[in-house]
C-alpha positions in Angstrom: 7.6 -20.8 -1.7 6.9 -20.7 2.1 5.8 -17.6 4.0 7.2 -15.0 3.5 6.9 -16.0 -0.2 9.3 -13.6 -1.8 13.1 -13.9 -1.5 13.7 -13.6 2.2 15.8 -10.4 1.8 12.9 -8.6 0.1 10.4 -6.5 2.0 7.2 -5.7 0.1 4.4 -4.8 2.5 0.9 -3.4 1.7 0.6 -6.0 -1.1 -2.0 -5.5 -3.9 -2.1 -8.8 -5.9 -3.3 -8.5 -9.5 -3.6 -11.1 -12.2 -2.7 -9.8 -15.7 -2.5 -12.4 -18.4 -0.9 -15.6 -17.3 1.0 -14.0 -14.3 0.2 -12.7 -10.9 1.9 -9.4 -9.9 2.4 -8.1 -6.4 2.4 -4.3 -6.0 3.2 -2.8 -2.6 5.4 -0.4 -0.6 9.1 -1.1 -0.3 10.6 -1.5 3.2 14.1 -2.0 4.4 15.5 -4.4 6.9 15.9 -2.9 10.4 14.5 0.4 9.3 13.3 3.2 11.6 10.6 4.4 9.3 7.9 3.1 6.9 8.7 2.6 3.2 11.2 3.8 0.7 11.4 6.3 -2.1 10.9 3.6 -4.7 8.4 0.9 -5.7 9.4 -2.6 -6.9 7.3 -5.2 -8.8 7.5 -9.0 -8.4 5.5 -11.6 -10.4 5.0 -15.3 -10.8 3.5 -17.5 -13.5 0.1 -18.8 -12.6 1.3 -22.3 -13.3 4.2 -22.0 -10.9 3.4 -19.8 -7.9 6.6 -20.8 -6.2 8.7 -19.0 -8.9 8.7 -15.3 -8.1 10.7 -12.9 -10.3 11.8 -9.4 -9.5 11.2 -6.9 -12.3 13.1 -4.2 -10.5 12.2 -0.6 -9.6 9.0 0.7 -11.2 8.6 4.3 -9.8 10.7 6.8 -7.8 10.1 10.0 -5.9 13.8 10.6 -5.3 16.7 10.3 -7.6 19.1 7.5 -6.7 22.3 6.1 -8.3 20.4 4.4 -11.1 17.1 6.3 -11.6 15.8 9.8 -11.8 12.8 10.8 -9.8 9.5 10.5 -11.6 8.0 13.6 -10.0 9.2 17.1 -9.3 7.0 18.3 -6.5 8.1 16.1 -3.6 11.0 13.9 -2.4 8.9 12.0 0.2 8.4 8.3 0.6 5.9 6.2 -1.5 3.3 4.3 0.4 0.8 1.6 -0.6 0.2 1.8 -4.4 -2.3 0.1 -6.5 -2.2 -0.9 -10.2 -5.1 -1.6 -12.6 -5.4 -2.3 -16.3 -7.8 -0.5 -18.7 -7.8 -0.7 -22.5 -4.3 -2.3 -22.6 -2.6 0.3 -20.4 -1.5 -0.2 -16.8 -2.1 2.6 -14.3 -0.2 3.1 -11.1 -2.0 5.0 -8.3 0.7 6.3 -5.9 0.5 7.8 -2.5 3.4 10.2 -1.8 3.5 10.9 1.9 2.1 14.3 2.8 2.2 15.4 -0.8 -0.1 15.4 -3.8 -0.6 11.9 -5.1 -0.4 10.9 -8.7 -1.2 8.5 -11.5 1.5 6.9 -13.7 1.1 4.7 -16.8 2.9 1.9 -18.5 2.5 -0.5 -21.4 3.6 -3.4 -19.3 2.2 -4.5 -15.9 5.7 -4.6 -14.4 6.4 -1.0 -15.5 8.5 1.1 -15.3 5.6 3.7 -14.9 5.8 7.2 -16.3 4.0 10.1 -14.7 0.7 10.8 -16.2 -0.7 13.5 -13.9 -1.4 14.5 -10.3 -4.9 13.8 -9.3 -7.2 16.5 -10.8 -10.5 17.4 -9.0 -13.1 20.2 -9.3 -12.7 22.1 -6.0 -10.6 21.5 -2.9 -13.6 21.9 -0.7 -15.4 19.1 -2.5 -12.5 16.8 -1.6 -11.6 17.8 1.9 -11.2 14.1 2.8 -8.5 13.6 0.2 -6.3 16.2 1.9 -6.0 18.4 -1.2 -5.0 15.5 -3.5 -3.0 13.2 -1.2 -5.3 10.2 -1.7 -3.9 8.1 1.2 -3.4 4.4 0.3 -5.5 4.4 -2.9 -7.3 1.3 -4.0 -8.9 1.4 -7.5 -11.6 -0.6 -9.2 -12.4 -0.8 -12.9 -16.0 -2.2 -12.9 -17.5 -4.3 -15.7 -19.2 -1.2 -17.1 -15.7 0.4 -17.4 -16.5 3.0 -14.7 -13.5 3.6 -12.5 -13.6 4.1 -8.7 -10.9 5.2 -6.2 -11.0 4.5 -2.5 -8.7 5.8 0.1 -8.3 7.2 3.6 -6.7 7.3 7.0 -8.9 7.2 10.1 -11.8 8.0 7.7 -12.7 6.4 4.4 -13.5 8.1 1.1 -14.3 7.3 -2.4 -14.9 9.0 -5.8 -15.3 8.2 -9.4 -12.5 8.7 -11.9 -12.9 9.9 -15.4 -12.2 6.8 -17.5 -11.1 8.9 -20.5 -8.0 10.2 -18.7 -7.8 8.0 -15.5 -6.7 10.9 -13.2 -9.6 13.4 -13.1 -12.1 13.0 -10.2 -15.6 13.5 -11.6 -17.6 16.3 -10.0 -20.3 15.2 -7.7 -19.0 11.7 -7.1 -17.1 12.3 -3.8 -18.4 10.3 -0.7 -16.9 10.1 2.8 -17.3 7.5 5.5 -18.2 4.7 3.1 -16.9 2.4 5.9 -18.0 3.8 9.3 -15.4 4.6 11.9 -17.7 3.2 14.6 -17.7 -0.4 15.7 -18.0 -3.0 14.3 -16.5 -1.6 11.1 -14.0 0.7 12.9 -12.3 1.9 9.7 -8.7 2.9 10.1 -6.8 2.7 6.7 -5.7 0.5 3.8 -8.5 0.4 1.3 -8.5 -2.4 -1.2 -11.6 -3.0 -3.4 -12.4 -6.2 -5.2 -15.5 -7.5 -7.0 -16.4 -11.2 -6.7 -19.5 -12.2 -8.7 -22.0 -9.4 -8.0 -20.6 -8.6 -4.5 -18.1 -5.7 -3.9 -15.6 -6.4 -1.2 -13.8 -3.6 0.7 -10.7 -5.1 2.4 -9.2 -2.7 5.0 -7.4 -2.4 8.3 -9.7 -1.5 11.2 -8.7 0.5 14.3 -7.4 -2.6 16.1 -4.6 -2.5 13.5 -3.0 -5.9 13.1 -5.9 -7.5 11.2 -7.5 -7.2 7.8 -11.3 -6.9 7.9 -13.8 -6.8 5.1 -17.2 -5.3 4.3 -19.5 -6.0 1.4 -22.0 -4.2 -0.8 -24.1 -4.8 -3.9 -22.8 -1.5 -5.2 -19.3 0.0 -5.6 -20.7 3.1 -3.8 -22.1 1.2 -0.8 -23.6 1.1 1.7 -21.2 -1.5 3.0 -22.0 -4.1 5.6 -19.2 -5.3 8.0 -18.6 -9.1 7.6 -15.6 -9.9 9.8 -11.8 -10.5 9.9 -9.9 -12.4 7.3 -6.4 -12.6 8.8 -4.6 -11.1 11.8 -0.9 -10.7 11.8 -0.8 -10.2 15.5 -2.4 -13.5 16.4 0.3 -15.5 18.2 2.9 -13.2 16.6 4.5 -9.7 17.2 1.9 -7.8 15.2 1.7 -4.4 13.6 -0.3 -2.5 10.9 -1.7 -4.6 8.1 -2.6 -4.0 4.5 -3.4 -6.4 1.7 -6.2 -7.8 -0.5 -7.7 -10.9 -2.0 -6.9 -12.6 -5.3 -8.1 -15.7 -7.3 -5.4 -17.8 -8.9 -6.2 -21.1 -10.6 -9.6 -21.2 -9.0 -8.2 -20.8 -5.4 -8.7 -17.6 -3.4 -5.9 -16.1 -1.4 -5.4 -13.2 1.1 -2.1 -11.3 0.7 -0.9 -9.4 3.8 2.4 -8.7 5.6 4.2 -9.7 8.8 6.7 -7.8 11.0 10.4 -8.6 11.4 13.6 -7.2 13.0 11.7 -6.2 16.2 10.1 -3.3 14.4 6.8 -2.4 12.7 8.8 -0.8 9.9 10.3 -3.9 8.3 7.5 -6.0 6.8 7.5 -9.0 4.5 4.9 -10.3 2.1 2.8 -13.3 3.1 -0.2 -15.1 1.7 -2.8 -17.6 2.9 -5.5 -19.6 1.2 -9.0 -18.5 2.0 -12.6 -19.6 1.1 -15.4 -17.4 -0.1 -18.7 -19.0 0.6 -21.9 -18.6 -1.6 -23.3 -16.1 1.0 -20.2 -13.9 0.5 -18.6 -14.6 3.8 -14.9 -15.3 4.2 -13.9 -17.4 7.3 -10.9 -16.1 9.2 -7.7 -18.0 8.6 -4.7 -18.5 10.8 -1.3 -17.4 9.8 0.9 -20.3 8.5 4.4 -20.9 7.2 3.0 -22.4 4.0 2.9 -19.6 1.5 2.0 -21.3 -1.8 3.1 -24.8 -0.5 0.5 -27.5 0.3 2.7 -28.6 3.2 6.2 -28.1 4.6 8.6 -31.1 4.3 9.9 -31.9 7.8 12.7 -33.9 6.3 14.2 -30.9 4.6 16.0 -28.1 6.4 13.4 -25.5 7.6 14.7 -21.9 8.1 13.7 -20.6 11.5 12.6 -17.3 10.2 9.5 -18.7 8.5 7.9 -19.1 11.9 4.2 -18.1 12.0 3.9 -18.4 15.8 6.2 -16.3 18.0 5.3 -15.5 21.6 7.1 -14.3 24.6 9.4 -11.6 23.2 11.3 -13.5 20.5 11.4 -12.1 17.0 12.8 -12.7 13.5 16.0 -10.8 12.8 17.9 -10.3 9.5 21.6 -9.7 10.1 22.4 -9.6 6.4 21.1 -11.0 3.1 22.2 -14.6 4.0 21.8 -14.7 7.8 18.4 -14.7 9.6 17.5 -16.2 13.0 14.8 -16.2 15.6 16.4 -14.3 18.4 15.7 -13.0 21.9 14.5 -16.4 22.9 13.9 -16.4 26.6 12.3 -18.8 29.1 8.8 -19.6 28.0 9.1 -18.3 24.5 7.0 -20.1 21.9 8.1 -20.5 18.2 5.8 -22.4 15.8 5.4 -23.5 12.2 2.2 -24.5 10.4 2.0 -27.1 8.8 4.3 -30.1 8.1 3.3 -33.4 6.3 5.2 -36.2 8.1 3.8 -38.8 5.8 2.5 -42.2 6.8 5.6 -44.2 7.8 4.9 -45.8 11.2 7.4 -48.6 10.9 9.5 -47.1 13.8 8.6 -45.7 17.2 11.2 -42.9 17.0 12.9 -40.5 14.7 15.5 -37.8 15.2 15.4 -34.0 15.4 18.3 -31.6 14.8 18.4 -27.9 15.3 21.2 -25.4 14.4 21.5 -22.9 17.2 23.6 -20.1 18.2 24.5 -20.4 21.9 24.8 -17.4 24.2 26.6 -19.1 27.1 23.8 -20.8 29.0 22.1 -24.2 29.1 18.5 -24.6 28.1 16.2 -26.9 26.2 13.5 -27.0 23.6 10.2 -28.9 24.2 8.9 -30.1 20.8 5.1 -30.2 20.7 2.6 -30.9 17.9 -0.3 -28.7 16.9 -0.9 -26.6 20.0 1.5 -25.4 22.7 -1.0 -25.6 25.5 -2.9 -28.8 24.6 -0.7 -30.5 22.0 1.3 -33.7 22.2 4.9 -33.4 23.3 7.1 -35.7 21.1 10.5 -34.9 22.7 13.0 -32.6 24.3 16.2 -31.2 22.8 18.9 -30.1 25.2 20.7 -26.8 24.2 24.3 -26.2 25.1 26.5 -23.1 25.6 27.9 -22.4 22.2 27.1 -22.5 18.4 26.3 -26.1 17.6 23.9 -28.7 16.1 21.7 -30.0 18.9 20.0 -33.4 18.5 17.3 -35.4 20.1 15.5 -38.6 19.7 11.7 -37.9 19.4 8.5 -39.8 18.9 7.8 -40.9 15.4 5.1 -38.7 13.8 2.7 -39.3 10.9 0.2 -37.0 9.3 -0.3 -33.2 9.0 0.8 -31.1 12.0 2.0 -27.8 13.3 5.4 -28.1 15.1 5.9 -25.8 18.1 9.0 -25.2 20.2 8.8 -24.0 23.8 12.1 -22.7 25.2 13.0 -23.5 28.8 15.8 -22.2 31.0 17.3 -25.2 33.0 19.2 -23.1 35.5 18.7 -24.2 39.1 19.3 -22.7 42.5 20.8 -19.2 42.5 21.1 -19.3 38.8 17.4 -19.6 38.2 17.0 -16.3 40.1 20.0 -14.4 38.9 19.5 -15.2 35.2 15.8 -14.6 35.0 14.8 -12.9 31.7 18.1 -13.7 29.9 18.3 -14.8 26.3 18.9 -18.5 26.0 19.9 -19.1 22.4 19.0 -18.3 18.7 17.6 -20.7 16.1 18.9 -20.7 12.6 17.2 -23.9 11.2 16.0 -27.4 12.0 15.2 -30.7 10.4 13.7 -34.1 11.3 15.5 -37.3 10.1 14.7 -41.0 10.1 
């Protein structure tokens, strides 16, 4: 599956990937298309077999804070939204750590990694004063680690970071004397903001989190689950060449390959976020080089000779955005003069028997004439392979372009072709929308 890697109508941000058995599970919040607020009153679980990461299955709803037409609420002290959960396994049981907005958080348990999860307890702790950073039991965006010695740690926080140790005998009681705050400093370069996710790789502990600059996921490392942590850098930035927003995710090893899970914005809002993934490397010294956002997901390359849906764009500049009109209908819209829309990466193969090939794009016209410049690799310094003229109405627009071989990003630059008075009167107008495109030979 390309990015976003779940069904394109599904919105799972704040993804915590976990491998249990022969499957990888994604736990996260649940957004809605075109929403005006973060998250939902339910959680959903998706998973894929490790031997086929392109086959994601929905396991349905796993936990609720509000009764709906099919499920009763799992709690009785709040009807507020659920944010950014985490799930860990211990002794054959699966524990869900839930953040209920502005309310006491809780732990739920299941015999299966997909749930459904049944309430176990609210967090229990010795004295409120001891846990002032946890806001009397809210535990914002909890990330949990079961270490090799079976000790259990919870990390959380908003604008300041906190951690404590959990009683492994019941999995919800905070052990007295284990509370720490500011495990990741709020000052630069760490600049902690939110979204704690803890992983252990070899003998190094990784805290993946969102810094104050918001749209990226940074990481800090330590030789101990209690710190001190050293800032190491940024892994991915969902605002790089794209309409960015908050970010939350973590790393996971599948089949010997490391990945970073994160989310991207859609529908011209920060409230409708879809799950994405990128391959990463972890070097022997513990560093993780920053990666660019791509359209690949779990694919090695996109096939330019198959129809590419426009909404998997990983580069969008100039005010355009991905919009979902319904479960079947998604476009890149608000495309104006100078907008950039790009896709990383296509494998064009090695056929150089011809000098040209053809390009076709399915567009929705808005009553003006314009064009698309088609460029490889980089919109400022890349190679232009052709220009596609765009008409007034809904249509398939075609162009003859230079034959391409090898592995490339494909980038479109929209241009208004109005002249004279029209170029002044129609400045800033939308030119067209893109549904999909394909290259043919």
